[in-house]
C-alpha positions as YAML, in Angstrom:
chain: A
units: angstrom
residues:
- id: 1
  name: MET
  ca: [-8.26, -32.44, 29.06]
- id: 2
  name: ILE
  ca: [-5.84, -29.53, 28.81]
- id: 3
  name: ALA
  ca: [-5.59, -27.72, 25.54]
- id: 4
  name: VAL
  ca: [-2.25, -26.30, 24.56]
- id: 5
  name: LEU
  ca: [-2.28, -23.24, 22.36]
- id: 6
  name: LEU
  ca: [0.80, -22.53, 20.34]
- id: 7
  name: ALA
  ca: [1.60, -19.03, 19.23]
- id: 8
  name: ILE
  ca: [2.19, -19.16, 15.52]
- id: 9
  name: PRO
  ca: [4.23, -16.18, 14.42]
- id: 10
  name: ALA
  ca: [2.98, -14.22, 11.42]
- id: 11
  name: VAL
  ca: [5.02, -14.82, 8.31]
- id: 12
  name: ALA
  ca: [6.96, -11.74, 7.30]
- id: 13
  name: GLN
  ca: [6.17, -10.56, 3.81]
- id: 14
  name: ASP
  ca: [7.82, -8.31, 1.29]
- id: 15
  name: VAL
  ca: [6.68, -5.71, -1.20]
- id: 16
  name: LYS
  ca: [5.63, -7.52, -4.38]
- id: 17
  name: GLU
  ca: [6.24, -5.89, -7.76]
- id: 18
  name: ILE
  ca: [3.15, -6.08, -9.95]
- id: 19
  name: ASP
  ca: [2.10, -4.87, -13.40]
- id: 20
  name: GLN
  ca: [-1.18, -3.31, -14.51]
- id: 21
  name: ASN
  ca: [-2.79, -6.70, -15.25]
- id: 22
  name: GLN
  ca: [-1.90, -8.01, -11.79]
- id: 23
  name: PHE
  ca: [-3.13, -4.72, -10.32]
- id: 24
  name: LYS
  ca: [-6.58, -5.40, -11.79]
- id: 25
  name: GLN
  ca: [-6.65, -8.86, -10.22]
- id: 26
  name: LEU
  ca: [-5.07, -8.06, -6.86]
- id: 27
  name: VAL
  ca: [-6.09, -4.47, -6.10]
- id: 28
  name: GLY
  ca: [-8.81, -2.90, -8.20]
- id: 29
  name: VAL
  ca: [-10.16, -1.72, -11.53]
- id: 30
  name: VAL
  ca: [-10.83, 1.78, -12.81]
- id: 31
  name: ASP
  ca: [-13.49, 1.81, -15.51]
- id: 32
  name: SER
  ca: [-14.88, 5.10, -16.83]
- id: 33
  name: GLY
  ca: [-13.54, 6.82, -13.72]
- id: 34
  name: GLU
  ca: [-15.28, 4.41, -11.36]
- id: 35
  name: TRP
  ca: [-13.24, 2.40, -8.84]
- id: 36
  name: THR
  ca: [-14.00, -1.24, -8.04]
- id: 37
  name: THR
  ca: [-11.93, -3.00, -5.39]
- id: 38
  name: THR
  ca: [-10.81, -6.53, -6.27]
- id: 39
  name: ALA
  ca: [-8.51, -6.90, -3.25]
- id: 40
  name: GLN
  ca: [-9.29, -9.73, -0.85]
- id: 41
  name: ARG
  ca: [-7.23, -8.01, 1.88]
- id: 42
  name: PRO
  ca: [-6.31, -4.40, 2.55]
- id: 43
  name: CYS
  ca: [-3.31, -3.27, 0.52]
- id: 44
  name: VAL
  ca: [-0.85, -0.46, -0.02]
- id: 45
  name: VAL
  ca: [0.40, 0.18, -3.55]
- id: 46
  name: ASP
  ca: [3.57, 2.17, -4.15]
- id: 47
  name: PHE
  ca: [3.65, 3.88, -7.56]
- id: 48
  name: ASN
  ca: [7.26, 4.70, -8.38]
- id: 49
  name: ALA
  ca: [10.01, 4.90, -11.01]
- id: 50
  name: ASP
  ca: [13.64, 3.80, -11.06]
- id: 51
  name: TRP
  ca: [14.88, 7.36, -11.66]
- id: 52
  name: CYS
  ca: [12.92, 8.83, -8.71]
- id: 53
  name: GLY
  ca: [15.14, 9.60, -5.70]
- id: 54
  name: PRO
  ca: [12.31, 9.90, -3.15]
- id: 55
  name: CYS
  ca: [10.89, 6.59, -4.47]
- id: 56
  name: ARG
  ca: [14.21, 4.87, -3.75]
- id: 57
  name: LYS
  ca: [14.16, 6.27, -0.21]
- id: 58
  name: LEU
  ca: [10.58, 5.13, 0.36]
- id: 59
  name: ALA
  ca: [11.14, 1.53, -0.77]
- id: 60
  name: PRO
  ca: [13.07, 0.35, 2.34]
- id: 61
  name: MET
  ca: [10.44, 1.90, 4.64]
- id: 62
  name: LEU
  ca: [7.71, -0.01, 2.82]
- id: 63
  name: LYS
  ca: [9.65, -3.27, 3.26]
- id: 64
  name: VAL
  ca: [9.72, -2.64, 7.01]
- id: 65
  name: LEU
  ca: [6.00, -1.82, 7.06]
- id: 66
  name: ALA
  ca: [5.22, -4.95, 5.02]
- id: 67
  name: ALA
  ca: [7.00, -7.03, 7.64]
- id: 68
  name: GLU
  ca: [5.13, -5.27, 10.47]
- id: 69
  name: TYR
  ca: [1.65, -5.35, 8.91]
- id: 70
  name: THR
  ca: [1.26, -8.95, 7.82]
- id: 71
  name: ASP
  ca: [-2.50, -8.49, 7.40]
- id: 72
  name: ILE
  ca: [-1.94, -5.91, 4.64]
- id: 73
  name: ASP
  ca: [-0.57, -6.68, 1.17]
- id: 74
  name: PHE
  ca: [2.13, -4.33, -0.12]
- id: 75
  name: TYR
  ca: [2.68, -3.88, -3.86]
- id: 76
  name: SER
  ca: [4.98, -1.82, -6.06]
- id: 77
  name: VAL
  ca: [4.10, -0.54, -9.55]
- id: 78
  name: ASN
  ca: [6.66, 1.10, -11.84]
- id: 79
  name: VAL
  ca: [4.80, 3.92, -13.62]
- id: 80
  name: ASP
  ca: [7.21, 3.92, -16.56]
- id: 81
  name: ASP
  ca: [6.40, 0.28, -17.26]
- id: 82
  name: ASN
  ca: [2.66, 0.67, -16.56]
- id: 83
  name: LYS
  ca: [1.70, 3.95, -18.20]
- id: 84
  name: GLU
  ca: [-1.91, 3.00, -18.90]
- id: 85
  name: LEU
  ca: [-2.54, 2.30, -15.23]
- id: 86
  name: ALA
  ca: [-0.80, 5.51, -14.15]
- id: 87
  name: LYS
  ca: [-2.97, 7.44, -16.61]
- id: 88
  name: ALA
  ca: [-6.18, 5.71, -15.48]
- id: 89
  name: LEU
  ca: [-5.39, 6.60, -11.85]
- id: 90
  name: ARG
  ca: [-4.32, 10.14, -12.85]
- id: 91
  name: ILE
  ca: [-0.90, 9.78, -11.27]
- id: 92
  name: SER
  ca: [1.10, 12.92, -12.01]
- id: 93
  name: SER
  ca: [3.59, 12.89, -9.12]
- id: 94
  name: ILE
  ca: [5.54, 10.10, -7.47]
- id: 95
  name: PRO
  ca: [6.06, 8.48, -5.11]
- id: 96
  name: MET
  ca: [2.33, 7.96, -4.71]
- id: 97
  name: LEU
  ca: [0.85, 5.48, -2.27]
- id: 98
  name: LEU
  ca: [-2.61, 4.10, -2.88]
- id: 99
  name: ILE
  ca: [-4.04, 2.75, 0.37]
- id: 100
  name: VAL
  ca: [-6.88, 0.34, -0.33]
- id: 101
  name: PRO
  ca: [-9.16, -0.84, 2.47]
- id: 102
  name: THR
  ca: [-11.58, -3.61, 1.60]
- id: 103
  name: ASN
  ca: [-14.64, -1.80, 2.96]
- id: 104
  name: SER
  ca: [-14.35, 1.74, 1.55]
- id: 105
  name: ASP
  ca: [-12.77, 3.81, -1.20]
- id: 106
  name: PRO
  ca: [-8.99, 3.94, -1.55]
- id: 107
  name: GLN
  ca: [-7.05, 7.00, -0.47]
- id: 108
  name: SER
  ca: [-3.75, 8.28, -1.83]
- id: 109
  name: ILE
  ca: [-0.82, 10.28, -0.56]
- id: 110
  name: VAL
  ca: [1.94, 11.77, -2.68]
- id: 111
  name: GLY
  ca: [5.51, 12.35, -1.60]
- id: 112
  name: LEU
  ca: [8.07, 11.03, 0.83]
- id: 113
  name: TYR
  ca: [7.00, 10.95, 4.49]
- id: 114
  name: PRO
  ca: [8.64, 9.66, 7.66]
- id: 115
  name: LYS
  ca: [7.66, 6.13, 8.63]
- id: 116
  name: GLU
  ca: [5.66, 7.41, 11.62]
- id: 117
  name: GLU
  ca: [3.45, 9.49, 9.33]
- id: 118
  name: LEU
  ca: [2.92, 6.56, 6.96]
- id: 119
  name: VAL
  ca: [1.84, 4.44, 9.92]
- id: 120
  name: LYS
  ca: [-0.73, 7.08, 10.93]
- id: 121
  name: VAL
  ca: [-2.19, 7.25, 7.42]
- id: 122
  name: ILE
  ca: [-2.28, 3.46, 6.94]
- id: 123
  name: GLU
  ca: [-3.88, 2.87, 10.33]
- id: 124
  name: TYR
  ca: [-6.47, 5.59, 9.73]
- id: 125
  name: VAL
  ca: [-7.45, 4.50, 6.20]
- id: 126
  name: ILE
  ca: [-7.39, 0.74, 6.79]
- id: 127
  name: TYR
  ca: [-8.32, 0.38, 10.46]
- id: 128
  name: GLY
  ca: [-10.06, 3.68, 11.16]
- id: 129
  name: LYS
  ca: [-7.60, 4.43, 13.98]
- id: 130
  name: ILE
  ca: [-6.65, 7.98, 14.75]
- id: 131
  name: THR
  ca: [-3.21, 8.19, 16.27]
- id: 132
  name: GLU
  ca: [-2.48, 11.22, 18.41]
- id: 133
  name: PRO
  ca: [0.75, 13.09, 17.76]
- id: 134
  name: ARG
  ca: [3.50, 12.25, 20.21]
- id: 135
  name: THR
  ca: [4.53, 14.92, 22.68]
- id: 136
  name: GLU
  ca: [7.98, 14.66, 24.17]
...
């Protein structure tokens, strides 16, 4: 008998907007300064605001990354609408990305970076990969 394997393409995903209650269910909980991951899969959370220019520039890059990394969930949290969460996470500058692996503590980066740098950080924090700088 010959088995036929079909390649099933990964379904492209988008960045999902969530609030602080959804954050607790989908990502994690901060209680008395202690972090507890609730995420079932690795995730990247973009903390942003509508008035933030760098945040608006970062959003399209995150959509591309969400489509490329279908094994990672991508979320967006508006800090103006979720002030309690921003305070609990001590967010004082945006854009801020919280990169949450399922097997270790989350890491954060603040600011606008080129896509290539975001890839390096995501792959290091979530997969433990160290990507060498390109020389041309």
